[in-house]
C-alpha positions in Angstrom: 0.0 0.0 0.0 1.4 3.3 -1.0 2.1 6.0 1.6 -0.6 8.7 1.8 1.8 11.3 0.2 2.4 9.0 -2.8 -1.3 8.4 -3.1 -2.0 12.1 -3.0 0.5 12.9 -5.7 -1.5 11.0 -8.2 -5.1 10.4 -7.1 -5.8 13.2 -4.6 -5.7 17.0 -5.1 -5.3 19.3 -2.1 -5.0 23.0 -2.9 -3.1 23.7 0.3 -0.4 21.3 -0.9 -0.1 23.0 -4.2 -1.9 20.2 -6.0 -3.8 20.6 -9.2 -6.6 18.6 -10.6 -4.8 15.6 -12.1 -6.0 13.9 -15.3 -5.4 10.5 -16.5 -4.2 9.7 -20.0 -6.6 7.8 -22.2 -5.5 4.3 -22.8 -6.0 2.6 -26.1 -7.3 -0.9 -26.2 -4.7 -3.6 -26.6 -5.0 -5.3 -30.0 -4.5 -9.0 -30.2 -4.0 -11.4 -33.1 -6.3 -14.3 -33.2 -5.4 -17.4 -35.2 -8.3 -19.0 -37.1 -8.6 -22.7 -37.2 -10.1 -24.2 -40.4 -12.5 -27.0 -40.4 -13.8 -29.4 -43.0 -17.3 -28.1 -43.7 -18.4 -31.4 -45.2 -18.2 -33.1 -41.8 -20.8 -30.7 -40.4 -23.0 -30.9 -43.5 -23.0 -34.7 -43.4 -23.8 -34.8 -39.7 -26.6 -32.4 -39.5 -29.4 -33.0 -42.0 -32.7 -31.3 -42.4 -34.4 -34.3 -40.8 -32.2 -33.9 -37.7 -32.4 -30.1 -37.4 -36.1 -29.7 -38.0 -37.1 -32.9 -36.1 -40.7 -32.7 -34.7 -39.8 -35.3 -32.1 -37.5 -33.1 -30.1 -36.6 -29.4 -29.8 -34.8 -28.0 -32.9 -32.0 -26.8 -30.6 -31.2 -30.3 -29.4 -27.7 -30.0 -30.9 -27.4 -26.2 -30.2 -27.0 -25.3 -26.6 -28.6 -22.1 -25.4 -26.1 -19.5 -24.5 -25.6 -19.4 -20.7 -26.2 -16.1 -19.1 -22.8 -14.4 -18.4 -22.3 -13.4 -14.8 -19.8 -11.0 -13.4 -17.8 -10.7 -10.2 -18.5 -7.1 -9.3 -16.7 -4.8 -6.8 -19.2 -2.3 -5.6 -17.7 0.7 -3.8 -20.0 2.7 -1.6 -19.5 5.1 1.3 -22.9 4.1 2.7 -24.2 0.6 3.3 -26.6 -0.7 5.9 -26.5 -0.3 8.8 -24.7 3.0 7.9 -27.4 4.7 5.9 -27.6 8.5 5.8 -29.6 9.1 2.6 -30.9 7.3 -0.4 -27.5 6.2 -1.7 -27.1 3.5 0.9 -30.6 2.0 0.2 -29.9 2.2 -3.6 -26.7 0.2 -3.3 -28.3 -2.4 -1.1 -31.3 -3.0 -3.3 -29.2 -3.1 -6.5 -26.6 -5.4 -5.0 -29.3 -7.8 -3.7 -31.0 -7.9 -7.1 -27.7 -8.6 -8.9 -26.8 -11.4 -6.4 -30.2 -13.0 -6.8 -29.6 -13.4 -10.6 -26.2 -15.1 -10.1 -23.7 -12.3 -10.1 -21.0 -12.4 -7.5 -21.4 -9.1 -5.7 -18.6 -7.8 -3.4 -19.6 -4.6 -1.6 -16.6 -2.8 -0.2 -17.5 0.0 2.2 -15.9 1.9 5.1 -15.6 0.5 8.7 -18.9 0.8 10.6 -18.9 0.6 14.4 -20.6 -2.5 15.6 -20.9 -4.1 12.1 -18.8 -7.1 11.2 -15.8 -6.7 8.9 -17.2 -9.3 6.6 -20.7 -10.8 6.2 -22.9 -12.3 3.6 -26.5 -11.0 3.4 -29.0 -12.4 0.8 -26.1 -13.5 -1.4 -24.2 -10.2 -1.2 -20.7 -10.3 0.3 -20.1 -7.2 2.4 -16.5 -6.2 3.2 -15.9 -3.3 5.6 -12.5 -1.8 5.3 -10.3 -1.5 8.4 -10.9 1.5 10.5 -8.8 4.6 9.9 -6.2 4.6 12.6 -6.0 8.3 13.3 -8.5 11.1 13.2 -8.4 14.0 10.8 -9.7 17.5 11.2 -9.8 17.7 7.4 -12.7 15.6 6.1 -11.1 15.2 2.7 -8.0 13.7 4.3 -10.2 11.3 6.2 -11.9 10.3 2.9 -8.5 9.8 1.2 -7.2 7.5 4.0 -10.5 5.6 4.0 -10.2 5.1 0.3 -6.7 3.7 0.8 -8.1 1.1 3.2 -10.8 0.2 0.7 -8.2 -0.3 -2.0 -6.3 -2.6 0.4 -9.4 -4.7 0.9 -10.0 -5.0 -2.8 -6.5 -6.0 -3.5 -7.0 -8.9 -1.0 -10.1 -9.9 -2.8 -8.3 -9.7 -6.2 -6.0 -12.5 -5.0 -9.0 -14.7 -4.2 -11.4 -14.0 -7.1 -11.2 -13.0 -10.8 -12.7 -9.5 -10.7 -14.6 -8.3 -13.7 -15.4 -4.7 -13.0 -15.7 -1.9 -10.4 -19.0 0.0 -9.8 -18.4 3.1 -7.8 -21.1 5.2 -6.2 -20.3 9.0 -5.9 -17.2 11.0 -5.2 -16.5 9.7 -1.7 -15.1 6.4 -3.2 -13.7 8.0 -6.3 -10.0 7.6 -5.4 -10.3 3.9 -4.7 -12.2 3.5 -8.0 -9.6 5.4 -10.1 -6.7 3.6 -8.5 -8.3 0.1 -9.0 -9.0 0.9 -12.6 -5.3 1.6 -13.3 -3.6 -0.9 -11.0 -5.9 -3.9 -11.5 -7.0 -2.9 -15.1 -10.6 -3.1 -14.2 -13.4 -1.5 -16.2 -15.0 1.2 -14.0 -18.6 2.3 -14.0 -19.6 5.2 -11.7 -23.1 6.1 -10.6 -23.3 9.9 -9.9 -26.1 10.3 -7.5 -25.7 14.1 -6.8 -23.3 17.0 -7.4 -21.8 19.5 -5.0 -22.7 22.4 -7.2 -26.4 21.5 -6.7 -26.0 21.3 -2.9 -24.0 24.5 -2.6 -22.8 27.6 -4.4 -19.2 26.4 -4.4 -18.2 29.4 -2.3 -16.2 27.6 0.3 -12.8 25.7 -0.2 -14.5 22.5 1.1 -17.2 22.7 -1.6 -14.7 23.6 -4.3 -12.5 20.6 -3.5 -15.4 18.3 -3.4 -16.4 19.6 -6.8 -12.9 18.9 -8.1 -13.0 15.3 -6.8 -16.3 14.8 -8.5 -14.8 15.9 -11.8 -11.9 13.4 -11.4 -14.3 10.5 -10.9 -16.6 11.5 -13.7 -13.8 11.9 -16.3 -11.7 8.8 -15.2 -14.7 6.4 -15.3 -15.3 4.3 -18.4 -19.0 4.8 -18.3 -21.4 6.8 -16.1 -24.9 6.1 -14.7 -27.3 8.8 -13.5 -30.8 8.6 -12.2 -32.6 11.2 -14.2 -32.5 13.3 -17.4 -31.8 16.3 -15.1 -28.7 14.7 -13.7 -27.5 13.6 -17.2 -27.5 17.3 -18.4 -25.6 18.3 -15.3 -23.0 15.6 -15.6 -22.5 16.2 -19.4 -21.3 19.7 -18.6 -18.4 18.2 -16.6 -17.3 15.5 -19.0 -14.2 16.2 -21.2 -15.1 13.7 -23.9 -18.0 12.0 -25.5 -18.5 9.6 -22.5 -21.5 7.3 -22.4 -24.0 8.4 -19.7 -26.9 6.0 -19.0 -30.1 7.1 -17.3 -31.3 4.4 -14.9 -34.0 5.6 -12.5 -34.1 4.3 -9.0 -36.5 1.6 -7.9 -38.5 1.6 -4.7 -39.5 -1.0 -2.1 -41.6 -0.3 1.0 -41.1 -2.5 4.0 -44.0 -4.8 4.7 -43.2 -4.7 8.4 -44.6 -1.6 10.2 -43.3 -0.2 13.5 -45.8 -0.8 16.3 -44.3 2.0 18.3 -45.0 4.5 15.6 -48.5 3.3 15.1 -49.1 3.3 18.9 -47.6 6.7 19.5 -49.9 8.5 16.9 -52.8 6.3 17.9 -52.8 8.1 21.3 -52.7 11.6 19.8 -55.6 13.7 18.6 -55.3 15.4 15.2 -57.2 16.0 12.0 -54.5 15.2 9.5 -50.8 14.3 9.3 -48.5 16.0 6.8 -45.2 14.2 6.4 -41.7 15.2 5.4 -38.8 12.7 5.3 -35.2 13.6 4.5 -31.9 14.9 5.6 -32.0 18.2 7.6 -29.8 20.2 5.2 -30.5 23.5 3.4 -31.2 22.0 -0.1 -34.1 20.0 1.3 -36.2 23.2 1.6 -37.3 22.6 5.2 -37.5 26.3 6.0 -40.1 26.6 3.2 -42.1 23.8 4.8 -42.0 25.4 8.3 -43.2 28.7 6.9 -45.9 27.0 4.9 -47.0 25.0 7.9 -47.4 28.2 9.9 -49.9 29.6 7.3 -51.7 26.2 6.9 -52.2 25.9 10.7 -54.1 29.1 10.8 -56.8 27.4 8.8 -56.3 23.8 10.0 -55.1 24.1 13.6 -55.6 20.4 14.4 -53.2 19.3 11.6 -49.8 17.9 12.6 -46.7 18.3 10.5 -44.1 15.6 10.9 -40.4 16.2 10.1 -38.6 12.9 10.0 -34.8 12.8 9.5 -31.5 13.9 10.9 -28.8 16.4 9.9 -26.6 19.3 10.9 -29.5 21.9 10.9 -31.8 20.0 13.3 -31.2 22.4 16.2 -31.6 25.4 14.0 -34.9 24.2 12.7 -36.1 23.3 16.2 -35.3 26.8 17.4 -37.3 28.3 14.5 -40.3 26.2 15.3 -40.0 27.2 19.0 -39.8 30.8 18.0 -43.0 30.5 16.1 -44.7 28.7 19.1 -45.5 25.6 17.0 -43.8 22.9 19.0 -47.1 21.0 19.4 -48.0 21.1 15.7 -44.6 20.6 14.1 -42.9 17.5 15.5 -39.3 16.3 14.9 -39.2 12.6 15.2 -35.6 11.7 14.0 -34.4 9.2 11.5 -36.8 6.5 10.5 -35.7 2.9 9.9 -37.6 1.0 7.2 -40.3 -0.3 9.4 -40.9 3.1 11.0 -41.0 4.7 7.6 -43.6 2.2 6.4 -45.7 2.9 9.5 -45.4 6.7 9.1 -46.4 6.5 5.4 -49.4 4.5 6.3 -50.6 7.1 8.8 -49.8 10.2 6.7 -52.4 12.0 4.7 -49.8 13.3 2.3 -46.0 13.6 1.8 -44.4 16.9 1.1 -41.0 17.2 -0.7 -40.0 20.9 -0.7 -36.4 20.3 -2.0 -34.6 23.2 -3.7 -32.2 20.6 -5.2 -33.1 17.0 -5.9 -31.2 14.9 -8.5 -33.9 12.2 -8.5 -36.3 12.1 -5.5 -36.3 8.7 -4.0 -38.6 9.9 -1.2 -41.1 10.8 -3.9 -41.2 7.2 -5.1 -41.6 6.0 -1.5 -44.7 8.2 -1.0 -46.2 7.1 -4.3 -45.5 3.4 -3.6 -47.4 3.8 -0.3 -50.4 5.3 -2.2 -50.0 8.8 -0.7 -50.5 12.0 -2.6 -47.2 13.8 -2.9 -46.7 17.5 -3.1 -43.2 18.2 -4.5 -41.2 21.2 -5.6 -41.0 21.4 -9.4 -37.3 20.9 -9.7 -34.6 18.4 -10.6 -35.4 14.8 -11.2 -38.8 15.0 -9.6 -40.1 16.7 -12.8 -39.7 13.4 -14.6 -41.4 11.4 -11.9 -44.6 13.2 -11.2 -47.4 14.1 -13.6 -49.0 17.2 -12.2 -52.5 16.6 -10.8 -52.5 13.0 -11.9 -49.8 11.2 -9.9 -48.9 14.1 -7.6 -48.9 17.9 -7.3 -46.2 20.4 -8.0 -45.5 23.8 -6.4 -42.9 26.4 -7.2 -39.6 25.8 -5.4 -39.2 28.0 -2.3 -42.6 29.6 -2.7 -44.2 29.4 0.7 -47.7 30.6 -0.2 -47.9 28.3 -3.2 -46.9 25.3 -1.0 -49.4 26.3 1.7 -52.2 26.6 -0.9 -51.4 23.1 -2.3 -51.4 21.6 1.2 -54.8 23.2 2.0 -56.2 22.0 -1.3 -55.4 18.4 -0.4 -56.4 18.6 3.2 -59.9 19.8 2.1 -60.3 17.2 -0.8 -60.3 13.6 0.3 -61.4 12.4 -3.1 -58.5 14.1 -4.8 -56.1 12.6 -2.2 -57.4 9.1 -3.0 -57.3 9.5 -6.7 -53.7 10.8 -6.7 -52.6 7.9 -4.4 -54.1 5.2 -6.6 -52.6 6.7 -9.8 -49.2 7.0 -8.0 -49.2 3.3 -7.0 -49.9 2.3 -10.6 -47.2 4.5 -11.9 -44.6 3.0 -9.5 -45.5 -0.5 -10.4 -45.1 0.1 -14.1 -41.9 2.2 -14.1 -39.9 1.9 -10.8 -39.2 -1.6 -9.8 -35.8 -2.9 -8.9 -35.9 -5.8 -11.4 -35.8 -3.2 -14.2 -33.0 -1.3 -12.5 -31.0 -4.5 -12.3 -31.6 -5.5 -15.9 -30.6 -2.1 -17.2 -27.5 -2.1 -15.0 -26.6 -5.6 -16.2 -26.7 -4.3 -19.8 -24.3 -1.5 -18.9 -21.9 -3.9 -17.3 -21.9 -6.2 -20.3 -21.3 -3.4 -22.8 -18.6 -1.8 -20.6 -16.6 -5.0 -20.0 -16.4 -5.6 -23.7 -15.4 -2.1 -24.7 -13.4 -0.7 -21.8 -10.0 0.6 -22.7 -8.4 -1.3 -19.8 -9.4 -4.7 -21.1 
């Protein structure tokens, strides 16, 4: 394993070290000469007659074996993986890995150390390897990410001595250095799914944001092929690519837990309220929670018995709580923390609607979760959500950041039970037809196959 400074010199760029954004030289495919063996065609012609080939007594392919489905040994790199789940990325990786394993692929998920989780386990056919814990702490998050990536590379190199690896599938910039190193050192085709971009989350004003943006560029341009979840994200990523790189749009799937939390159901069963309005997501600026709190204040003037639920965790939790307290709405706007899958299923069952007020949303996994639960969804008309919802048929849009517009949409659904039911039924049908994990798996398999056969490192 290279020393951190050697690693940084090629795969990591730190402005304070005088580094610049490195680029990798394109590698041409190795050509090989294949010798052709000649055969006596008369032998085949004499052996296989029309009576044999078109026999009605047995299948015509009796002498022609069906092509066996090709399976891959896949190294899937992800910063998040259960039980370490922060947002939608961890759930996406788990569902995709599980689907690929179920169809015969050998899936090796490599992820950072997680306190309390085993270093290796096999779950539903997916082999999960958690890299060793970073020995020292770093004040600089990017240094911590670089060291963690080194540990992930070390884990993959061990696996490469045990298995014949076919490809690397990286998920977002946090595992970018490991993916780029493995592509070059092990000559593995590399596919990267870009789930979100820093320029969507921030204005790139701070050094932290600028460096993250640079690291995203490195992964995007050093990958063989890219996957994004929406047309919106494809357009954003295309701007960053330096060549005519293939970018495939594969939307997320959705699966709601059949198990429902009894504690959630019991808690709200003891409370008195007219309606429940639900938000689920990380408590960060781009999720538009300030817009929701202000809209709730207006809505509660007309519907004082309504309860707004904010489910999630994040760095701005205390700030949002202070704002709700300042407005005197602690009894009407409740913060209930991060929900596991059973708790989420219970909360969706109880809610009258789901609100997604995001200012930036590359796809909108939470929108699919609301739709799959048969709930009307009110969403900001932005990002990937535009391609998911059909306004006033499978959900309702409002103008991003527009408090009065959001409050009006919430009031409209609170006062129209028939519309809530219609939107919910249409939403379920839409999800069944378009957003199942089997389709996501099949589309991803097709990308794997085409990439392995055309990658420059093969």
